[in-house]
C-alpha positions in Angstrom: 0.0 0.0 0.0 3.0 2.3 -0.4 2.4 5.2 -2.8 4.3 5.2 -6.1 7.8 6.7 -5.9 7.9 10.5 -6.5 9.7 13.6 -5.4 6.8 14.5 -3.1 6.6 11.2 -1.3 10.4 10.9 -1.0 10.5 14.2 0.9 8.2 13.2 3.8 9.9 12.7 7.1 9.1 9.0 7.0 7.3 6.7 4.6 3.5 6.7 5.2 2.4 3.8 7.3 -1.1 2.6 6.6 -4.0 3.2 9.0 -6.2 0.4 10.1 -8.3 -1.5 7.6 -12.1 -1.6 8.1 -13.1 -5.0 9.5 -16.4 -4.3 11.2 -19.7 -3.0 9.8 -20.4 0.6 10.6 -23.4 3.0 10.7 -22.5 6.6 10.1 -23.9 9.9 8.8 -21.6 10.3 5.8 -19.3 7.7 4.2 -16.7 9.1 1.8 -15.1 6.8 -0.7 -11.6 8.1 -1.6 -8.9 9.5 0.6 -7.6 12.2 -1.7 -8.1 16.0 -1.7 -11.8 15.8 -2.5 -12.6 13.2 0.1 -10.5 14.8 2.9 -11.6 18.4 2.2 -15.2 17.2 2.1 -14.8 15.5 5.5 -13.2 18.6 7.0 -15.9 21.0 5.7 -18.7 18.7 6.9 -17.3 18.6 10.4 -16.7 22.4 10.4 -20.4 22.9 9.5 -21.8 20.2 11.9 -19.3 18.8 14.5 -21.9 16.2 15.5 -21.7 14.3 12.2 -20.2 10.8 12.1 -18.0 10.8 9.1 -15.8 8.0 7.7 -13.3 8.0 4.9 -12.5 4.7 3.1 -9.3 4.5 1.0 -8.2 1.5 -0.9 -4.4 2.3 -0.5 -3.2 5.2 1.6 -4.5 8.7 1.7 -3.0 10.7 -1.2 -2.2 7.6 -3.2 -3.8 8.9 -6.4 -3.5 12.3 -8.1 -3.6 14.2 -4.8 -0.1 12.9 -3.9 1.4 13.0 -7.4 0.3 16.3 -9.0 2.3 19.3 -10.1 1.6 21.3 -7.0 -0.4 24.2 -8.6 -3.1 25.6 -6.3 -4.5 27.7 -9.2 -7.8 29.3 -10.1 -7.7 27.6 -13.4 -11.0 26.0 -14.6 -10.9 23.2 -17.3 -13.7 24.7 -19.3 -13.1 27.8 -21.4 -14.8 31.1 -20.5 -16.7 31.0 -23.8 -18.1 27.6 -23.1 -19.1 28.5 -19.5 -20.9 31.6 -20.9 -22.6 29.5 -23.6 -23.8 26.9 -21.1 -24.6 29.0 -18.0 -24.4 32.7 -18.9 -22.0 35.5 -18.2 -23.1 36.1 -14.5 -22.2 32.4 -13.8 -18.7 32.9 -15.2 -18.1 36.0 -13.1 -19.3 34.2 -10.0 -17.1 31.1 -10.8 -14.1 33.2 -11.4 -14.4 35.3 -8.2 -15.0 32.1 -6.2 -11.9 30.4 -7.6 -9.7 33.5 -7.1 -10.8 33.7 -3.5 -10.3 30.0 -3.0 -6.6 30.2 -3.8 -6.2 32.4 -0.8 -8.7 30.7 1.5 -7.0 27.3 0.8 -3.8 28.8 2.2 -5.6 30.1 5.2 -7.1 26.7 5.8 -3.7 25.1 5.8 -2.4 27.7 8.3 -5.5 27.1 10.5 -4.8 23.3 10.5 -1.1 23.7 11.0 -0.2 22.0 7.7 3.1 23.0 6.2 2.5 22.3 2.6 5.1 24.8 1.3 2.2 27.1 0.2 3.6 30.2 -1.5 1.3 32.4 -3.6 3.7 33.7 -6.3 1.2 33.6 -9.2 1.7 31.8 -12.5 3.4 32.6 -15.8 2.2 31.3 -19.2 5.0 31.9 -21.7 4.8 32.4 -25.4 7.7 30.9 -27.3 6.4 31.3 -30.9 4.2 33.8 -32.7 1.1 31.5 -32.6 1.4 31.3 -28.8 1.8 35.1 -28.7 -1.4 35.6 -30.7 -3.4 33.2 -28.5 -2.2 34.6 -25.2 -2.8 38.2 -26.2 -6.3 37.3 -27.5 -7.0 35.5 -24.2 -6.0 38.6 -22.2 -8.2 40.8 -24.4 -11.2 38.4 -24.1 -10.8 38.2 -20.3 -10.7 41.9 -19.9 -13.8 42.3 -22.1 -15.7 39.9 -19.8 -15.0 42.0 -16.7 -11.8 40.4 -15.5 -9.8 43.1 -13.6 -6.7 44.3 -15.5 -4.3 43.0 -12.8 -6.0 39.5 -12.7 -4.5 38.6 -16.0 -1.6 40.7 -17.5 0.2 40.6 -20.8 4.0 40.9 -20.4 6.1 41.9 -23.4 9.4 40.0 -24.0 11.5 42.2 -21.6 9.0 42.0 -18.8 8.5 38.3 -19.3 12.2 37.6 -19.2 12.6 39.7 -16.1 10.3 37.2 -14.3 11.4 34.0 -16.0 14.3 33.9 -18.5 13.4 30.7 -20.4 14.8 30.0 -23.8 12.9 31.5 -26.7 10.5 33.6 -24.7 8.6 36.3 -26.7 6.2 37.3 -24.0 3.9 35.9 -21.3 0.8 36.3 -19.3 0.9 36.6 -15.6 -1.9 35.9 -13.1 -1.5 36.3 -9.3 -4.2 33.7 -8.7 -1.9 30.6 -8.1 0.2 29.2 -5.3 2.8 26.6 -5.2 2.2 23.7 -2.8 3.8 20.4 -1.9 1.1 17.8 -2.6 2.2 15.0 -0.3 2.7 17.3 2.7 -0.8 18.8 2.0 -2.7 15.5 1.7 -1.0 13.7 4.6 -1.4 16.8 6.8 -5.1 17.1 5.8 -5.7 13.5 6.8 -4.2 14.1 10.2 -6.3 17.3 10.6 -9.4 15.3 9.8 -8.6 12.8 12.5 -8.3 15.6 15.0 -11.8 16.7 14.1 -13.1 13.2 14.8 -13.2 11.7 11.2 -12.5 7.9 11.1 -10.1 7.1 8.2 -9.6 3.5 7.1 -6.9 2.7 4.6 -6.2 -0.6 2.8 -10.0 -0.8 2.4 -11.2 -1.6 -1.1 -14.7 -0.6 -2.0 -16.3 -3.0 -4.5 -19.8 -1.5 -4.7 -21.8 1.6 -3.8 -25.5 0.8 -3.4 -28.2 3.6 -3.5 -30.7 4.0 -0.7 -34.5 4.1 -1.0 -37.5 4.5 1.2 -36.7 1.4 3.1 -33.0 1.5 3.6 -30.0 3.9 3.6 -27.3 3.7 1.0 -24.5 1.2 1.6 -20.8 0.9 0.8 -19.6 -2.7 0.3 -15.9 -3.3 0.9 -14.0 -6.5 0.7 -14.1 -6.8 4.5 -17.2 -5.0 5.8 -20.2 -2.8 5.0 -20.9 0.8 5.9 -24.4 2.1 6.1 -24.8 5.9 5.9 -27.3 8.6 5.3 -25.1 9.9 2.5 -22.3 8.3 0.5 -19.8 10.5 -1.4 -17.9 9.1 -4.3 -14.5 11.0 -4.5 -12.5 8.6 -6.5 -11.4 10.9 -9.4 -9.0 9.0 -11.9 -9.9 5.6 -10.3 -13.7 6.1 -10.8 -13.7 3.8 -13.8 -12.8 0.8 -11.5 -16.3 1.0 -9.9 -19.2 -0.9 -11.4 -21.3 1.3 -13.7 -18.8 4.2 -13.8 -16.5 3.1 -16.5 -17.7 5.8 -18.9 -18.2 8.6 -16.4 -14.6 9.9 -16.5 -11.7 9.0 -18.7 -8.5 8.2 -16.8 -5.9 10.3 -18.6 -2.3 9.9 -17.5 0.0 12.8 -16.7 3.7 12.2 -16.0 6.3 14.2 -14.1 10.0 14.5 -13.5 12.1 16.5 -11.0 15.6 18.0 -11.4 18.4 18.0 -8.9 18.5 21.1 -6.7 19.8 24.0 -8.8 22.5 26.4 -7.7 22.0 30.0 -6.7 23.7 31.1 -9.9 21.2 29.1 -11.9 18.3 30.9 -10.2 19.9 34.3 -10.5 20.1 33.7 -14.3 16.7 32.1 -14.7 14.5 34.1 -12.3 11.2 32.7 -11.0 12.3 34.5 -7.8 8.8 34.6 -6.4 8.3 30.9 -7.0 5.9 31.5 -9.8 4.5 28.3 -11.4 5.1 28.3 -15.1 4.0 26.8 -18.4 3.9 27.7 -22.1 0.9 27.9 -24.3 1.4 24.7 -26.3 -1.6 22.4 -26.8 0.0 19.4 -25.3 0.1 20.8 -21.7 3.3 21.2 -19.7 3.5 22.6 -16.1 6.4 23.3 -13.7 7.2 24.8 -10.3 10.3 25.8 -8.4 10.3 23.8 -5.3 11.2 24.9 -1.8 14.6 23.1 -2.1 15.3 24.8 -5.5 14.5 21.9 -7.8 12.2 22.1 -10.9 9.3 19.8 -10.7 8.0 19.5 -14.2 5.2 17.5 -15.9 3.1 17.2 -18.9 0.6 15.2 -20.9 1.3 12.9 -23.8 0.9 9.5 -22.3 -1.7 7.5 -24.2 -5.2 6.7 -23.0 -5.5 3.0 -22.4 -8.4 0.9 -23.9 -11.4 0.4 -21.7 -10.4 3.1 -19.2 -8.0 0.7 -17.5 -5.8 2.0 -14.7 -2.7 0.0 -13.9 0.5 0.8 -12.0 2.6 0.0 -15.0 1.0 3.0 -16.8 2.5 5.4 -14.2 5.7 5.2 -16.2 6.6 5.7 -19.8 10.2 5.9 -20.9 9.2 7.8 -24.1 7.2 10.4 -22.2 9.9 10.8 -19.5 12.5 11.4 -22.2 10.3 14.0 -23.9 9.7 15.8 -20.6 13.4 15.9 -19.9 14.2 17.1 -23.4 11.6 19.8 -23.1 12.9 20.8 -19.6 16.4 21.1 -21.0 15.2 23.1 -24.0 13.4 25.6 -21.7 16.4 25.8 -19.3 19.6 25.1 -21.4 21.8 25.7 -18.3 20.0 23.1 -16.2 22.4 21.5 -13.8 22.7 17.8 -12.9 20.5 14.9 -13.7 16.8 14.2 -13.4 16.4 12.6 -10.0 12.7 11.5 -9.9 10.2 10.2 -12.4 6.5 9.4 -11.7 3.0 9.7 -13.0 -0.6 8.7 -12.5 -4.2 9.1 -13.8 -6.4 12.1 -13.6 -10.1 12.3 -14.4 -11.4 13.9 -17.6 -15.1 14.3 -18.1 -16.5 14.2 -21.7 -17.4 17.9 -21.7 -14.4 18.8 -19.4 -16.7 20.2 -16.7 -16.3 19.1 -13.1 -19.3 17.8 -11.2 -20.7 18.1 -7.7 -24.1 16.5 -7.2 -26.2 15.1 -4.4 -29.4 13.0 -4.8 -31.3 13.1 -1.5 -33.6 10.2 -2.5 -30.8 7.8 -3.0 -28.3 9.4 -0.6 -25.6 9.3 -3.2 -23.2 12.2 -3.9 -20.3 12.8 -6.2 -17.5 15.3 -6.6 -14.7 15.3 -9.2 -13.7 15.4 -12.8 -11.1 18.2 -12.6 -9.0 17.4 -15.7 -5.8 18.2 -13.8 -6.9 21.4 -12.1 -7.9 19.7 -8.9 -5.9 21.3 -6.1 -8.2 24.3 -5.6 -11.2 22.8 -7.4 -11.3 19.9 -4.9 -11.4 22.4 -2.1 -14.2 24.4 -3.7 -16.1 21.2 -4.7 -15.9 20.0 -1.1 -17.4 23.3 0.2 -20.2 22.9 -2.3 -20.8 19.3 -1.3 -20.8 20.1 2.4 -23.3 22.9 1.9 -25.6 20.5 -0.1 -25.5 17.9 2.7 -25.8 20.2 5.7 -28.1 22.9 4.3 -30.5 21.0 2.0 -32.6 23.3 -0.2 -30.6 26.4 0.7 -28.6 28.1 -2.1 -25.2 29.2 -1.0 -22.3 30.9 -3.0 -20.8 27.4 -3.4 -23.9 25.6 -4.4 -24.7 28.4 -7.0 -21.6 27.5 -9.0 -22.2 26.3 -12.5 -20.8 22.8 -12.1 -23.0 22.0 -9.1 -25.7 19.5 -10.2 -24.1 19.5 -13.7 -24.9 16.3 -15.5 -22.3 15.8 -18.2 -22.8 13.2 -20.8 -20.8 10.0 -20.6 -17.9 9.0 -22.8 -18.5 7.0 -25.9 -18.3 3.2 -25.8 -15.1 1.5 -26.9 -13.3 1.6 -29.3 -14.7 5.1 -30.0 -13.4 6.4 -26.7 -9.9 5.0 -27.3 -9.8 6.3 -30.9 -11.1 9.8 -29.9 -8.9 10.5 -26.9 -5.7 9.3 -28.5 -6.6 11.1 -31.7 -6.9 14.3 -29.6 -3.5 13.8 -28.1 -2.0 13.3 -31.6 -3.8 16.4 -32.9 -2.4 18.4 -30.0 1.1 17.3 -30.8 0.6 18.1 -34.5 -0.8 21.5 -33.7 2.3 22.3 -31.6 4.7 21.3 -34.3 2.8 23.5 -36.8 3.1 26.4 -34.3 6.8 25.9 -33.8 7.4 26.1 -37.6 5.0 29.0 -38.1 2.7 27.0 -40.3 -1.1 27.1 -40.4 -2.7 23.8 -39.4 -6.3 22.6 -39.1 -5.2 20.4 -36.2 -6.4 23.0 -33.7 -9.8 23.2 -35.3 -10.2 19.5 -35.3 -9.1 19.3 -31.7 -11.8 21.8 -30.7 -14.4 19.8 -32.6 -13.3 16.6 -30.8 -14.0 17.9 -27.3 -17.4 19.5 -28.0 
């Protein structure tokens, strides 16, 4: 039940030891399936609203085993659906409310960590999205103009010309960048393990090494049940917070597609390296390629760097062997050394894991009072802050039924996205999308026009 090797887990004071496995049947108020960010934030927020609740978290491995302990450490206000799509689906007011909530959540998440005494290396230095070819310049400048035209404050998203961009981060080939203050760097493993301990102090029961095989809805005669390999849990409400591992539950194979994201970490870099490169305020960084990359300067002066490109596996299968790909790791290292030609030393850590991608890219928070079943997830890689916001919405839905709150008024609450296509269409479509993203990036690099971007947009509609 040890988590996969990564920079984050290697930096804990000691390897995580598993909590007790559930062996006896339980009756509780809320049972949460999944011990990652969503499940643990949900437990915390439920107890903050009603300290009398009996809450249990059931985790198959150890808390943080999934994406919560493996991610890039961006606590950002990013939302996986474009502004235009949010406006088309929910209206402009919904977009403004969503944006303000996410901006505020970047700060309140840090305040929650301080309140709970969790040292997760939280540092709100903002984020830089670099343009390294003319196509990226055009897209980023258009994004800034569109954001300002939809009532985004001028300092919420700023265009930096080449000189200003290089003053913040002197990456190779930089022509400009956007900067947003609404992002913090965090250490994922410290955060998730600290959050688990904070929940136990509140009275939450956490069982690890407890595999859930079925979640059964309630009805007029009985409450919903969680069936594990060793016992049953009866609860007023059952929350599914399984993110990239959702496809392993019966009936949920097409709800989210488990898409793999892989990461590497450099050796600690010297003071002279950072004096030359910048990122002095620990800004997170990316560039505007289609095949996403993301990086952060860690507290011990490494670069933790990740990206997409690993294939989707037929039938939404999730297996430990998919956490590694020599080809993708080599591409990531090549990209990292291209961005930072003076990078010192070797890559010291390589790891990866699945994230959850909904068909329409929209996260979901939902509660059905009749069945007692609730769900939160589908963040497409933007889950550090989104899981915190989703947990607040879910806690409001459970403890304040019928009352609209700022969290329950968010556009993804009670959003019912359509399911993914059956195989082999799902396999063909997702992997075609990855190939189109790579093709569009190559066209951008060579200054060519390509229809790959148009086809990619059609594919995700």
